C-alpha positions as CSV (number, residue, x, y, z in Angstrom):
1,X,-0.8,-20.7,21.3
2,X,2.7,-19.6,22.4
3,X,3.6,-16.0,22.8
4,X,6.1,-16.2,19.9
5,X,3.4,-17.6,17.5
6,X,1.0,-14.9,18.6
7,X,3.6,-12.2,18.0
8,X,4.4,-13.6,14.6
9,X,0.7,-13.6,13.7
10,X,0.3,-10.0,14.9
11,X,3.3,-8.9,12.8
12,X,2.2,-10.9,9.7
13,X,-1.4,-9.5,9.9
14,X,0.1,-6.1,9.0
15,X,-0.9,-4.3,12.1
16,X,2.7,-3.4,12.9
17,X,3.5,-2.3,9.4
18,X,0.3,-0.2,9.1
19,X,1.2,1.5,12.4
20,X,4.8,2.1,11.4
21,X,3.7,3.6,8.0
22,X,1.2,5.8,9.8
23,X,3.7,7.1,12.2
24,X,6.3,7.9,9.5
25,X,3.7,9.6,7.3
26,X,2.4,11.5,10.3
27,X,5.8,12.7,11.3
28,X,6.5,13.9,7.7
29,X,3.0,15.5,7.5
30,X,3.6,17.3,10.8
31,X,6.8,18.9,9.4
32,X,4.9,20.0,6.3
33,X,2.1,21.5,8.3
34,X,4.5,23.2,10.7
35,X,6.3,24.8,7.7
36,X,3.0,25.9,6.1
37,X,1.9,27.5,9.4
38,X,5.2,29.1,10.3
39,X,6.2,30.2,6.7
40,X,2.8,30.9,5.1
41,X,0.0,31.4,7.6
42,X,1.6,33.2,10.5
43,X,3.5,36.0,8.7
44,X,0.2,37.5,7.3
45,X,-1.4,37.1,10.7
46,X,1.6,38.8,12.3
47,X,1.4,41.6,9.8
48,X,-2.3,42.0,10.4
49,X,-1.8,42.5,14.1
50,X,1.0,45.1,13.7
51,X,4.0,43.3,12.3
52,X,4.4,40.9,15.3
53,X,6.5,37.7,14.8
54,X,4.7,35.3,17.1
55,X,7.7,32.9,17.4
56,X,9.7,35.8,19.0
57,X,7.1,36.8,21.6
58,X,8.6,36.2,25.1
59,X,8.1,37.3,28.7
60,X,11.4,37.9,30.4
61,X,11.6,36.7,33.9
62,X,15.2,37.6,34.4
63,X,17.5,39.6,32.1
64,X,20.8,38.0,30.9
65,X,23.8,38.9,33.0
66,X,27.3,37.9,32.2
67,X,27.5,34.3,31.1
68,X,24.0,33.5,32.3
69,X,21.3,33.5,29.6
70,X,18.0,35.3,30.1
71,X,15.2,33.4,31.7
72,X,12.1,33.8,29.4
73,X,8.7,32.3,28.9
74,X,8.3,31.8,25.1
75,X,4.6,32.2,24.8
76,X,4.9,33.0,21.1
77,X,6.2,29.6,20.4
78,X,3.3,28.2,22.3
79,X,0.9,30.2,20.1
80,X,2.7,28.8,17.1
81,X,2.4,25.2,18.4
82,X,-1.4,25.7,19.1
83,X,-2.0,26.9,15.6
84,X,0.0,24.0,14.2
85,X,-2.0,21.5,16.2
86,X,-5.3,23.1,15.2
87,X,-4.5,22.9,11.5
88,X,-3.2,19.3,11.8
89,X,-6.2,18.2,13.8
90,X,-8.6,19.9,11.3
91,X,-6.9,18.3,8.3
92,X,-6.9,14.8,9.9
93,X,-10.6,15.3,10.8
94,X,-11.4,16.2,7.2
95,X,-9.5,13.1,6.0
96,X,-11.2,10.8,8.4
97,X,-14.6,12.3,7.5
98,X,-13.9,11.7,3.7
99,X,-12.8,8.1,4.4
100,X,-15.9,7.4,6.5
101,X,-18.1,8.8,3.8
102,X,-16.5,6.6,1.1
103,X,-16.8,3.5,3.4
104,X,-20.5,4.2,4.0
105,X,-21.1,4.5,0.3
106,X,-19.2,1.3,-0.4
107,X,-21.0,-0.6,2.3
108,X,-24.4,0.6,1.0
109,X,-23.6,-0.5,-2.5
110,X,-22.4,-4.0,-1.3
111,X,-25.1,-4.9,1.2
112,X,-28.3,-6.5,-0.1
113,X,-31.6,-4.9,0.8
114,X,-32.9,-6.0,4.2
115,X,-35.4,-8.8,4.3
116,X,-38.9,-8.4,5.7
117,X,-39.4,-7.3,9.3
118,X,-40.6,-9.7,12.0
119,X,-44.1,-8.1,11.8
120,X,-44.2,-8.6,8.0
121,X,-43.2,-12.3,8.4
122,X,-45.7,-12.9,11.1
123,X,-48.5,-11.2,9.1
124,X,-47.6,-13.3,6.1
125,X,-47.8,-16.5,8.2
126,X,-51.2,-15.4,9.5
127,X,-52.4,-14.7,6.0
128,X,-51.3,-18.1,4.8
129,X,-53.0,-19.8,7.6
130,X,-56.3,-18.0,6.9
131,X,-56.0,-18.8,3.2
132,X,-55.5,-22.5,4.1
133,X,-58.6,-22.6,6.2
134,X,-60.8,-21.3,3.4
């Protein structure tokens, strides 16, 4: 099969489209979660720890002088990003868990009950042979 045909098959199967939709939704979801964290969750946390705005927490390495800007380590933004990531990861975990639960229920409903085990089949054959000898 030529590479062009393989690529066409790959695209037609929907893998590329599914991936593109997932990336677009993920980006939009990330913005929503970032807004929830920054605008809803972090202000009460900042208030609880003494009115601190985490996004403005910095460690100044060198003060601003003249036209040169200050050199700072913005550890507050890092804290904000870690909280964002934690919330996004937890929500995705819960979604995957719910989807897997639904799949297991669906698979259990569709699958026929398992047949007899190998031991049961062997014992049935032995029983039938013993019956035939009598």
